[in-house]
PyMOL Python script that loads the backbone (N, CA, C, O; Angstrom):
from pymol import cmd

cmd.read_pdbstr("""\
ATOM      1  N   MET A   1       4.489 -10.150 -10.004  1.00  0.00           N
ATOM      2  CA  MET A   1       4.631  -9.587  -8.664  1.00  0.00           C
ATOM      3  C   MET A   1       5.629  -8.426  -8.617  1.00  0.00           C
ATOM      4  O   MET A   1       5.356  -7.434  -7.941  1.00  0.00           O
ATOM      5  N   PRO A   2       6.781  -8.506  -9.311  1.00  0.00           N
ATOM      6  CA  PRO A   2       7.709  -7.373  -9.247  1.00  0.00           C
ATOM      7  C   PRO A   2       7.076  -6.060  -9.712  1.00  0.00           C
ATOM      8  O   PRO A   2       7.354  -5.004  -9.144  1.00  0.00           O
ATOM      9  N   GLU A   3       6.224  -6.119 -10.744  1.00  0.00           N
ATOM     10  CA  GLU A   3       5.576  -4.899 -11.224  1.00  0.00           C
ATOM     11  C   GLU A   3       4.632  -4.338 -10.166  1.00  0.00           C
ATOM     12  O   GLU A   3       4.595  -3.128  -9.943  1.00  0.00           O
ATOM     13  N   ILE A   4       3.875  -5.210  -9.519  1.00  0.00           N
ATOM     14  CA  ILE A   4       2.975  -4.763  -8.452  1.00  0.00           C
ATOM     15  C   ILE A   4       3.782  -4.125  -7.333  1.00  0.00           C
ATOM     16  O   ILE A   4       3.413  -3.061  -6.836  1.00  0.00           O
ATOM     17  N   MET A   5       4.871  -4.754  -6.930  1.00  0.00           N
ATOM     18  CA  MET A   5       5.681  -4.227  -5.835  1.00  0.00           C
ATOM     19  C   MET A   5       6.263  -2.864  -6.194  1.00  0.00           C
ATOM     20  O   MET A   5       6.320  -1.974  -5.346  1.00  0.00           O
ATOM     21  N   GLN A   6       6.696  -2.692  -7.442  1.00  0.00           N
ATOM     22  CA  GLN A   6       7.227  -1.385  -7.849  1.00  0.00           C
ATOM     23  C   GLN A   6       6.148  -0.307  -7.734  1.00  0.00           C
ATOM     24  O   GLN A   6       6.420   0.801  -7.273  1.00  0.00           O
ATOM     25  N   LYS A   7       4.930  -0.635  -8.152  1.00  0.00           N
ATOM     26  CA  LYS A   7       3.841   0.332  -8.064  1.00  0.00           C
ATOM     27  C   LYS A   7       3.468   0.598  -6.606  1.00  0.00           C
ATOM     28  O   LYS A   7       3.145   1.728  -6.240  1.00  0.00           O
ATOM     29  N   VAL A   8       3.513  -0.446  -5.776  1.00  0.00           N
ATOM     30  CA  VAL A   8       3.231  -0.276  -4.347  1.00  0.00           C
ATOM     31  C   VAL A   8       4.281   0.651  -3.731  1.00  0.00           C
ATOM     32  O   VAL A   8       3.944   1.545  -2.955  1.00  0.00           O
ATOM     33  N   GLN A   9       5.541   0.437  -4.075  1.00  0.00           N
ATOM     34  CA  GLN A   9       6.605   1.305  -3.564  1.00  0.00           C
ATOM     35  C   GLN A   9       6.377   2.751  -4.000  1.00  0.00           C
ATOM     36  O   GLN A   9       6.567   3.676  -3.210  1.00  0.00           O
ATOM     37  N   SER A  10       5.975   2.945  -5.236  1.00  0.00           N
ATOM     38  CA  SER A  10       5.691   4.299  -5.729  1.00  0.00           C
ATOM     39  C   SER A  10       4.522   4.928  -4.968  1.00  0.00           C
ATOM     40  O   SER A  10       4.559   6.110  -4.627  1.00  0.00           O
ATOM     41  N   ALA A  11       3.488   4.129  -4.705  1.00  0.00           N
ATOM     42  CA  ALA A  11       2.330   4.640  -3.971  1.00  0.00           C
ATOM     43  C   ALA A  11       2.718   5.043  -2.556  1.00  0.00           C
ATOM     44  O   ALA A  11       2.282   6.084  -2.065  1.00  0.00           O
ATOM     45  N   PHE A  12       3.534   4.226  -1.896  1.00  0.00           N
ATOM     46  CA  PHE A  12       4.002   4.571  -0.545  1.00  0.00           C
ATOM     47  C   PHE A  12       4.851   5.833  -0.583  1.00  0.00           C
ATOM     48  O   PHE A  12       4.737   6.692   0.291  1.00  0.00           O
ATOM     49  N   GLN A  13       5.705   5.944  -1.602  1.00  0.00           N
ATOM     50  CA  GLN A  13       6.549   7.134  -1.736  1.00  0.00           C
ATOM     51  C   GLN A  13       5.673   8.375  -1.895  1.00  0.00           C
ATOM     52  O   GLN A  13       5.935   9.412  -1.285  1.00  0.00           O
ATOM     53  N   GLU A  14       4.632   8.259  -2.717  1.00  0.00           N
ATOM     54  CA  GLU A  14       3.740   9.399  -2.937  1.00  0.00           C
ATOM     55  C   GLU A  14       2.931   9.727  -1.684  1.00  0.00           C
ATOM     56  O   GLU A  14       2.773  10.897  -1.335  1.00  0.00           O
ATOM     57  N   ALA A  15       2.419   8.701  -1.010  1.00  0.00           N
ATOM     58  CA  ALA A  15       1.554   8.925   0.152  1.00  0.00           C
ATOM     59  C   ALA A  15       2.326   9.417   1.374  1.00  0.00           C
ATOM     60  O   ALA A  15       1.818  10.234   2.141  1.00  0.00           O
ATOM     61  N   PHE A  16       3.557   8.919   1.559  1.00  0.00           N
ATOM     62  CA  PHE A  16       4.291   9.202   2.797  1.00  0.00           C
ATOM     63  C   PHE A  16       5.625   9.907   2.602  1.00  0.00           C
ATOM     64  O   PHE A  16       6.324  10.177   3.578  1.00  0.00           O
ATOM     65  N   SER A  17       5.991  10.209   1.360  1.00  0.00           N
ATOM     66  CA  SER A  17       7.279  10.852   1.071  1.00  0.00           C
ATOM     67  C   SER A  17       8.437  10.072   1.700  1.00  0.00           C
ATOM     68  O   SER A  17       9.310  10.649   2.348  1.00  0.00           O
ATOM     69  N   VAL A  18       8.427   8.759   1.497  1.00  0.00           N
ATOM     70  CA  VAL A  18       9.493   7.910   2.035  1.00  0.00           C
ATOM     71  C   VAL A  18      10.310   7.328   0.893  1.00  0.00           C
ATOM     72  O   VAL A  18       9.860   7.267  -0.251  1.00  0.00           O
ATOM     73  N   ASP A  19      11.507   6.907   1.228  1.00  0.00           N
ATOM     74  CA  ASP A  19      12.378   6.225   0.264  1.00  0.00           C
ATOM     75  C   ASP A  19      11.733   4.889  -0.098  1.00  0.00           C
ATOM     76  O   ASP A  19      11.433   4.091   0.790  1.00  0.00           O
ATOM     77  N   PRO A  20      11.516   4.633  -1.395  1.00  0.00           N
ATOM     78  CA  PRO A  20      10.881   3.381  -1.797  1.00  0.00           C
ATOM     79  C   PRO A  20      11.613   2.132  -1.312  1.00  0.00           C
ATOM     80  O   PRO A  20      11.000   1.073  -1.180  1.00  0.00           O
ATOM     81  N   SER A  21      12.918   2.242  -1.044  1.00  0.00           N
ATOM     82  CA  SER A  21      13.664   1.071  -0.576  1.00  0.00           C
ATOM     83  C   SER A  21      13.215   0.634   0.823  1.00  0.00           C
ATOM     84  O   SER A  21      13.490  -0.492   1.236  1.00  0.00           O
ATOM     85  N   LEU A  22      12.533   1.513   1.549  1.00  0.00           N
ATOM     86  CA  LEU A  22      11.972   1.140   2.861  1.00  0.00           C
ATOM     87  C   LEU A  22      10.790   0.192   2.723  1.00  0.00           C
ATOM     88  O   LEU A  22      10.431  -0.513   3.667  1.00  0.00           O
ATOM     89  N   ILE A  23      10.192   0.183   1.540  1.00  0.00           N
ATOM     90  CA  ILE A  23       8.971  -0.580   1.318  1.00  0.00           C
ATOM     91  C   ILE A  23       9.333  -1.972   0.821  1.00  0.00           C
ATOM     92  O   ILE A  23       9.539  -2.195  -0.372  1.00  0.00           O
ATOM     93  N   THR A  24       9.405  -2.897   1.768  1.00  0.00           N
ATOM     94  CA  THR A  24       9.685  -4.293   1.455  1.00  0.00           C
ATOM     95  C   THR A  24       8.455  -5.116   1.833  1.00  0.00           C
ATOM     96  O   THR A  24       7.557  -4.620   2.513  1.00  0.00           O
ATOM     97  N   MET A  25       8.418  -6.357   1.398  1.00  0.00           N
ATOM     98  CA  MET A  25       7.291  -7.229   1.722  1.00  0.00           C
ATOM     99  C   MET A  25       7.141  -7.415   3.231  1.00  0.00           C
ATOM    100  O   MET A  25       6.042  -7.688   3.714  1.00  0.00           O
ATOM    101  N   GLU A  26       8.227  -7.272   3.969  1.00  0.00           N
ATOM    102  CA  GLU A  26       8.199  -7.495   5.410  1.00  0.00           C
ATOM    103  C   GLU A  26       7.877  -6.225   6.202  1.00  0.00           C
ATOM    104  O   GLU A  26       7.693  -6.296   7.418  1.00  0.00           O
ATOM    105  N   ALA A  27       7.806  -5.081   5.548  1.00  0.00           N
ATOM    106  CA  ALA A  27       7.614  -3.815   6.246  1.00  0.00           C
ATOM    107  C   ALA A  27       6.227  -3.724   6.893  1.00  0.00           C
ATOM    108  O   ALA A  27       5.226  -4.171   6.333  1.00  0.00           O
ATOM    109  N   THR A  28       6.206  -3.134   8.080  1.00  0.00           N
ATOM    110  CA  THR A  28       4.971  -2.945   8.839  1.00  0.00           C
ATOM    111  C   THR A  28       4.735  -1.448   9.050  1.00  0.00           C
ATOM    112  O   THR A  28       5.645  -0.645   8.847  1.00  0.00           O
ATOM    113  N   PRO A  29       3.535  -1.073   9.449  1.00  0.00           N
ATOM    114  CA  PRO A  29       3.267   0.352   9.690  1.00  0.00           C
ATOM    115  C   PRO A  29       4.235   0.992  10.687  1.00  0.00           C
ATOM    116  O   PRO A  29       4.555   2.174  10.559  1.00  0.00           O
ATOM    117  N   ASN A  30       4.697   0.242  11.662  1.00  0.00           N
ATOM    118  CA  ASN A  30       5.631   0.801  12.650  1.00  0.00           C
ATOM    119  C   ASN A  30       6.956   1.208  12.026  1.00  0.00           C
ATOM    120  O   ASN A  30       7.674   2.034  12.589  1.00  0.00           O
ATOM    121  N   GLN A  31       7.287   0.647  10.884  1.00  0.00           N
ATOM    122  CA  GLN A  31       8.568   0.919  10.232  1.00  0.00           C
ATOM    123  C   GLN A  31       8.485   2.012   9.175  1.00  0.00           C
ATOM    124  O   GLN A  31       9.508   2.430   8.633  1.00  0.00           O
ATOM    125  N   ILE A  32       7.286   2.472   8.882  1.00  0.00           N
ATOM    126  CA  ILE A  32       7.111   3.456   7.803  1.00  0.00           C
ATOM    127  C   ILE A  32       6.520   4.738   8.394  1.00  0.00           C
ATOM    128  O   ILE A  32       5.366   4.762   8.820  1.00  0.00           O
ATOM    129  N   PRO A  33       7.322   5.793   8.414  1.00  0.00           N
ATOM    130  CA  PRO A  33       6.847   7.061   8.976  1.00  0.00           C
ATOM    131  C   PRO A  33       5.577   7.553   8.281  1.00  0.00           C
ATOM    132  O   PRO A  33       5.523   7.628   7.054  1.00  0.00           O
ATOM    133  N   GLY A  34       4.572   7.881   9.062  1.00  0.00           N
ATOM    134  CA  GLY A  34       3.329   8.413   8.525  1.00  0.00           C
ATOM    135  C   GLY A  34       2.236   7.378   8.319  1.00  0.00           C
ATOM    136  O   GLY A  34       1.087   7.734   8.060  1.00  0.00           O
ATOM    137  N   TRP A  35       2.584   6.088   8.430  1.00  0.00           N
ATOM    138  CA  TRP A  35       1.562   5.058   8.209  1.00  0.00           C
ATOM    139  C   TRP A  35       0.807   4.809   9.507  1.00  0.00           C
ATOM    140  O   TRP A  35       1.039   3.831  10.217  1.00  0.00           O
ATOM    141  N   ASP A  36      -0.105   5.734   9.785  1.00  0.00           N
ATOM    142  CA  ASP A  36      -1.005   5.608  10.917  1.00  0.00           C
ATOM    143  C   ASP A  36      -2.420   5.545  10.344  1.00  0.00           C
ATOM    144  O   ASP A  36      -2.583   5.340   9.142  1.00  0.00           O
ATOM    145  N   SER A  37      -3.441   5.716  11.176  1.00  0.00           N
ATOM    146  CA  SER A  37      -4.808   5.569  10.667  1.00  0.00           C
ATOM    147  C   SER A  37      -5.134   6.606   9.598  1.00  0.00           C
ATOM    148  O   SER A  37      -5.777   6.277   8.602  1.00  0.00           O
ATOM    149  N   LEU A  38      -4.709   7.837   9.783  1.00  0.00           N
ATOM    150  CA  LEU A  38      -4.947   8.872   8.778  1.00  0.00           C
ATOM    151  C   LEU A  38      -4.110   8.597   7.530  1.00  0.00           C
ATOM    152  O   LEU A  38      -4.588   8.748   6.405  1.00  0.00           O
ATOM    153  N   GLY A  39      -2.872   8.197   7.738  1.00  0.00           N
ATOM    154  CA  GLY A  39      -2.003   7.857   6.615  1.00  0.00           C
ATOM    155  C   GLY A  39      -2.524   6.672   5.821  1.00  0.00           C
ATOM    156  O   GLY A  39      -2.328   6.590   4.608  1.00  0.00           O
ATOM    157  N   HIS A  40      -3.193   5.749   6.515  1.00  0.00           N
ATOM    158  CA  HIS A  40      -3.754   4.568   5.853  1.00  0.00           C
ATOM    159  C   HIS A  40      -4.804   5.005   4.819  1.00  0.00           C
ATOM    160  O   HIS A  40      -4.873   4.451   3.722  1.00  0.00           O
ATOM    161  N   ALA A  41      -5.609   5.993   5.181  1.00  0.00           N
ATOM    162  CA  ALA A  41      -6.623   6.505   4.254  1.00  0.00           C
ATOM    163  C   ALA A  41      -5.959   7.160   3.044  1.00  0.00           C
ATOM    164  O   ALA A  41      -6.409   6.985   1.911  1.00  0.00           O
ATOM    165  N   SER A  42      -4.903   7.904   3.285  1.00  0.00           N
ATOM    166  CA  SER A  42      -4.162   8.539   2.190  1.00  0.00           C
ATOM    167  C   SER A  42      -3.523   7.483   1.290  1.00  0.00           C
ATOM    168  O   SER A  42      -3.555   7.597   0.065  1.00  0.00           O
ATOM    169  N   LEU A  43      -2.950   6.465   1.904  1.00  0.00           N
ATOM    170  CA  LEU A  43      -2.356   5.372   1.139  1.00  0.00           C
ATOM    171  C   LEU A  43      -3.407   4.682   0.279  1.00  0.00           C
ATOM    172  O   LEU A  43      -3.169   4.400  -0.896  1.00  0.00           O
ATOM    173  N   ALA A  44      -4.568   4.411   0.863  1.00  0.00           N
ATOM    174  CA  ALA A  44      -5.641   3.737   0.123  1.00  0.00           C
ATOM    175  C   ALA A  44      -6.041   4.549  -1.105  1.00  0.00           C
ATOM    176  O   ALA A  44      -6.209   3.995  -2.191  1.00  0.00           O
ATOM    177  N   ALA A  45      -6.193   5.853  -0.936  1.00  0.00           N
ATOM    178  CA  ALA A  45      -6.569   6.709  -2.065  1.00  0.00           C
ATOM    179  C   ALA A  45      -5.490   6.682  -3.146  1.00  0.00           C
ATOM    180  O   ALA A  45      -5.799   6.646  -4.338  1.00  0.00           O
ATOM    181  N   THR A  46      -4.239   6.699  -2.730  1.00  0.00           N
ATOM    182  CA  THR A  46      -3.137   6.652  -3.690  1.00  0.00           C
ATOM    183  C   THR A  46      -3.104   5.308  -4.411  1.00  0.00           C
ATOM    184  O   THR A  46      -2.913   5.259  -5.626  1.00  0.00           O
ATOM    185  N   LEU A  47      -3.289   4.219  -3.670  1.00  0.00           N
ATOM    186  CA  LEU A  47      -3.303   2.888  -4.286  1.00  0.00           C
ATOM    187  C   LEU A  47      -4.444   2.768  -5.293  1.00  0.00           C
ATOM    188  O   LEU A  47      -4.275   2.175  -6.358  1.00  0.00           O
ATOM    189  N   GLU A  48      -5.604   3.330  -4.956  1.00  0.00           N
ATOM    190  CA  GLU A  48      -6.739   3.285  -5.888  1.00  0.00           C
ATOM    191  C   GLU A  48      -6.393   3.981  -7.195  1.00  0.00           C
ATOM    192  O   GLU A  48      -6.747   3.500  -8.271  1.00  0.00           O
ATOM    193  N   GLN A  49      -5.703   5.111  -7.106  1.00  0.00           N
ATOM    194  CA  GLN A  49      -5.312   5.841  -8.314  1.00  0.00           C
ATOM    195  C   GLN A  49      -4.253   5.092  -9.104  1.00  0.00           C
ATOM    196  O   GLN A  49      -4.369   4.945 -10.321  1.00  0.00           O
ATOM    197  N   VAL A  50      -3.223   4.620  -8.418  1.00  0.00           N
ATOM    198  CA  VAL A  50      -2.100   3.960  -9.089  1.00  0.00           C
ATOM    199  C   VAL A  50      -2.544   2.674  -9.785  1.00  0.00           C
ATOM    200  O   VAL A  50      -2.117   2.385 -10.903  1.00  0.00           O
ATOM    201  N   PHE A  51      -3.411   1.900  -9.108  1.00  0.00           N
ATOM    202  CA  PHE A  51      -3.811   0.600  -9.645  1.00  0.00           C
ATOM    203  C   PHE A  51      -5.172   0.624 -10.346  1.00  0.00           C
ATOM    204  O   PHE A  51      -5.605  -0.387 -10.899  1.00  0.00           O
ATOM    205  N   ASN A  52      -5.842   1.773 -10.325  1.00  0.00           N
ATOM    206  CA  ASN A  52      -7.167   1.903 -10.933  1.00  0.00           C
ATOM    207  C   ASN A  52      -8.126   0.824 -10.410  1.00  0.00           C
ATOM    208  O   ASN A  52      -8.781   0.118 -11.177  1.00  0.00           O
ATOM    209  N   VAL A  53      -8.183   0.725  -9.074  1.00  0.00           N
ATOM    210  CA  VAL A  53      -9.077  -0.215  -8.399  1.00  0.00           C
ATOM    211  C   VAL A  53      -9.885   0.554  -7.366  1.00  0.00           C
ATOM    212  O   VAL A  53      -9.580   1.701  -7.041  1.00  0.00           O
ATOM    213  N   SER A  54     -10.910  -0.093  -6.864  1.00  0.00           N
ATOM    214  CA  SER A  54     -11.705   0.466  -5.781  1.00  0.00           C
ATOM    215  C   SER A  54     -11.530  -0.434  -4.563  1.00  0.00           C
ATOM    216  O   SER A  54     -11.784  -1.636  -4.631  1.00  0.00           O
ATOM    217  N   LEU A  55     -11.098   0.147  -3.456  1.00  0.00           N
ATOM    218  CA  LEU A  55     -10.882  -0.612  -2.232  1.00  0.00           C
ATOM    219  C   LEU A  55     -12.063  -0.393  -1.286  1.00  0.00           C
ATOM    220  O   LEU A  55     -12.464   0.744  -1.036  1.00  0.00           O
ATOM    221  N   ASP A  56     -12.615  -1.493  -0.761  1.00  0.00           N
ATOM    222  CA  ASP A  56     -13.711  -1.359   0.198  1.00  0.00           C
ATOM    223  C   ASP A  56     -13.162  -1.491   1.620  1.00  0.00           C
ATOM    224  O   ASP A  56     -11.966  -1.700   1.824  1.00  0.00           O
ATOM    225  N   ILE A  57     -14.052  -1.366   2.585  1.00  0.00           N
ATOM    226  CA  ILE A  57     -13.631  -1.370   3.994  1.00  0.00           C
ATOM    227  C   ILE A  57     -12.944  -2.674   4.364  1.00  0.00           C
ATOM    228  O   ILE A  57     -11.992  -2.664   5.145  1.00  0.00           O
ATOM    229  N   ASP A  58     -13.406  -3.799   3.819  1.00  0.00           N
ATOM    230  CA  ASP A  58     -12.755  -5.089   4.118  1.00  0.00           C
ATOM    231  C   ASP A  58     -11.327  -5.109   3.586  1.00  0.00           C
ATOM    232  O   ASP A  58     -10.426  -5.645   4.233  1.00  0.00           O
ATOM    233  N   ASP A  59     -11.121  -4.526   2.411  1.00  0.00           N
ATOM    234  CA  ASP A  59      -9.768  -4.436   1.855  1.00  0.00           C
ATOM    235  C   ASP A  59      -8.878  -3.601   2.777  1.00  0.00           C
ATOM    236  O   ASP A  59      -7.753  -3.991   3.090  1.00  0.00           O
ATOM    237  N   LEU A  60      -9.394  -2.459   3.202  1.00  0.00           N
ATOM    238  CA  LEU A  60      -8.610  -1.567   4.062  1.00  0.00           C
ATOM    239  C   LEU A  60      -8.254  -2.239   5.377  1.00  0.00           C
ATOM    240  O   LEU A  60      -7.140  -2.081   5.876  1.00  0.00           O
ATOM    241  N   MET A  61      -9.186  -2.983   5.934  1.00  0.00           N
ATOM    242  CA  MET A  61      -8.937  -3.669   7.197  1.00  0.00           C
ATOM    243  C   MET A  61      -7.906  -4.792   7.022  1.00  0.00           C
ATOM    244  O   MET A  61      -7.156  -5.098   7.949  1.00  0.00           O
ATOM    245  N   ALA A  62      -7.873  -5.393   5.853  1.00  0.00           N
ATOM    246  CA  ALA A  62      -6.936  -6.496   5.600  1.00  0.00           C
ATOM    247  C   ALA A  62      -5.508  -6.009   5.369  1.00  0.00           C
ATOM    248  O   ALA A  62      -4.559  -6.783   5.500  1.00  0.00           O
ATOM    249  N   MET A  63      -5.353  -4.737   5.027  1.00  0.00           N
ATOM    250  CA  MET A  63      -4.028  -4.206   4.682  1.00  0.00           C
ATOM    251  C   MET A  63      -3.277  -3.804   5.954  1.00  0.00           C
ATOM    252  O   MET A  63      -3.216  -2.629   6.316  1.00  0.00           O
ATOM    253  N   GLU A  64      -2.709  -4.812   6.620  1.00  0.00           N
ATOM    254  CA  GLU A  64      -2.038  -4.599   7.898  1.00  0.00           C
ATOM    255  C   GLU A  64      -0.537  -4.384   7.765  1.00  0.00           C
ATOM    256  O   GLU A  64       0.103  -3.874   8.685  1.00  0.00           O
ATOM    257  N   ASP A  65       0.020  -4.766   6.642  1.00  0.00           N
ATOM    258  CA  ASP A  65       1.445  -4.603   6.367  1.00  0.00           C
ATOM    259  C   ASP A  65       1.626  -4.600   4.848  1.00  0.00           C
ATOM    260  O   ASP A  65       0.656  -4.763   4.107  1.00  0.00           O
ATOM    261  N   VAL A  66       2.837  -4.419   4.392  1.00  0.00           N
ATOM    262  CA  VAL A  66       3.052  -4.326   2.947  1.00  0.00           C
ATOM    263  C   VAL A  66       2.663  -5.632   2.249  1.00  0.00           C
ATOM    264  O   VAL A  66       2.058  -5.601   1.178  1.00  0.00           O
ATOM    265  N   ARG A  67       3.001  -6.766   2.837  1.00  0.00           N
ATOM    266  CA  ARG A  67       2.649  -8.056   2.225  1.00  0.00           C
ATOM    267  C   ARG A  67       1.143  -8.155   2.002  1.00  0.00           C
ATOM    268  O   ARG A  67       0.703  -8.572   0.930  1.00  0.00           O
ATOM    269  N   SER A  68       0.356  -7.779   2.997  1.00  0.00           N
ATOM    270  CA  SER A  68      -1.101  -7.868   2.850  1.00  0.00           C
ATOM    271  C   SER A  68      -1.631  -6.832   1.871  1.00  0.00           C
ATOM    272  O   SER A  68      -2.643  -7.075   1.215  1.00  0.00           O
ATOM    273  N   VAL A  69      -0.971  -5.680   1.755  1.00  0.00           N
ATOM    274  CA  VAL A  69      -1.349  -4.690   0.740  1.00  0.00           C
ATOM    275  C   VAL A  69      -1.189  -5.309  -0.651  1.00  0.00           C
ATOM    276  O   VAL A  69      -2.082  -5.205  -1.493  1.00  0.00           O
ATOM    277  N   VAL A  70      -0.049  -5.949  -0.878  1.00  0.00           N
ATOM    278  CA  VAL A  70       0.214  -6.588  -2.170  1.00  0.00           C
ATOM    279  C   VAL A  70      -0.814  -7.689  -2.430  1.00  0.00           C
ATOM    280  O   VAL A  70      -1.321  -7.809  -3.545  1.00  0.00           O
ATOM    281  N   GLU A  71      -1.123  -8.490  -1.415  1.00  0.00           N
ATOM    282  CA  GLU A  71      -2.085  -9.585  -1.582  1.00  0.00           C
ATOM    283  C   GLU A  71      -3.481  -9.058  -1.943  1.00  0.00           C
ATOM    284  O   GLU A  71      -4.146  -9.608  -2.820  1.00  0.00           O
ATOM    285  N   VAL A  72      -3.916  -7.998  -1.266  1.00  0.00           N
ATOM    286  CA  VAL A  72      -5.218  -7.396  -1.569  1.00  0.00           C
ATOM    287  C   VAL A  72      -5.236  -6.902  -3.024  1.00  0.00           C
ATOM    288  O   VAL A  72      -6.203  -7.126  -3.752  1.00  0.00           O
ATOM    289  N   LEU A  73      -4.174  -6.240  -3.426  1.00  0.00           N
ATOM    290  CA  LEU A  73      -4.111  -5.710  -4.788  1.00  0.00           C
ATOM    291  C   LEU A  73      -4.065  -6.825  -5.828  1.00  0.00           C
ATOM    292  O   LEU A  73      -4.676  -6.703  -6.890  1.00  0.00           O
ATOM    293  N   GLN A  74      -3.358  -7.897  -5.539  1.00  0.00           N
ATOM    294  CA  GLN A  74      -3.329  -9.024  -6.471  1.00  0.00           C
ATOM    295  C   GLN A  74      -4.732  -9.586  -6.677  1.00  0.00           C
ATOM    296  O   GLN A  74      -5.115  -9.901  -7.803  1.00  0.00           O
ATOM    297  N   ARG A  75      -5.503  -9.712  -5.593  1.00  0.00           N
ATOM    298  CA  ARG A  75      -6.873 -10.193  -5.699  1.00  0.00           C
ATOM    299  C   ARG A  75      -7.719  -9.235  -6.529  1.00  0.00           C
ATOM    300  O   ARG A  75      -8.516  -9.670  -7.359  1.00  0.00           O
ATOM    301  N   LYS A  76      -7.550  -7.947  -6.310  1.00  0.00           N
ATOM    302  CA  LYS A  76      -8.340  -6.946  -7.025  1.00  0.00           C
ATOM    303  C   LYS A  76      -8.026  -6.938  -8.530  1.00  0.00           C
ATOM    304  O   LYS A  76      -8.895  -6.650  -9.353  1.00  0.00           O
ATOM    305  N   LEU A  77      -6.802  -7.250  -8.865  1.00  0.00           N
ATOM    306  CA  LEU A  77      -6.371  -7.172 -10.260  1.00  0.00           C
ATOM    307  C   LEU A  77      -6.651  -8.445 -11.057  1.00  0.00           C
ATOM    308  O   LEU A  77      -6.434  -8.472 -12.269  1.00  0.00           O
ATOM    309  N   GLN A  78      -7.120  -9.479 -10.406  1.00  0.00           N
ATOM    310  CA  GLN A  78      -7.414 -10.736 -11.106  1.00  0.00           C
ATOM    311  C   GLN A  78      -8.719 -10.650 -11.844  1.00  0.00           C
ATOM    312  O   GLN A  78      -9.128 -11.616 -12.490  1.00  0.00           O
TER     313      GLN A  78
END
""", "prot")
cmd.dss("prot")
cmd.show_as("cartoon", "prot")
cmd.util.cbc("prot")
cmd.orient("prot")
């Protein structure tokens, strides 16, 4: 899990130009500047590149906060 979280933090930093320390398991879109509907698409594209996975619409809909982003990615990587 720590490795996944580090990569998630890097993806958020790349997608939103934010300090990775802002990206905690408890973080929500309201707490991360730029994480709106358009930003969500940018984040998804970045996550696909970083983790070499393909995210479908159900995955995107499930990613409501950082914890759920990590959970979706864990499922994809199994």
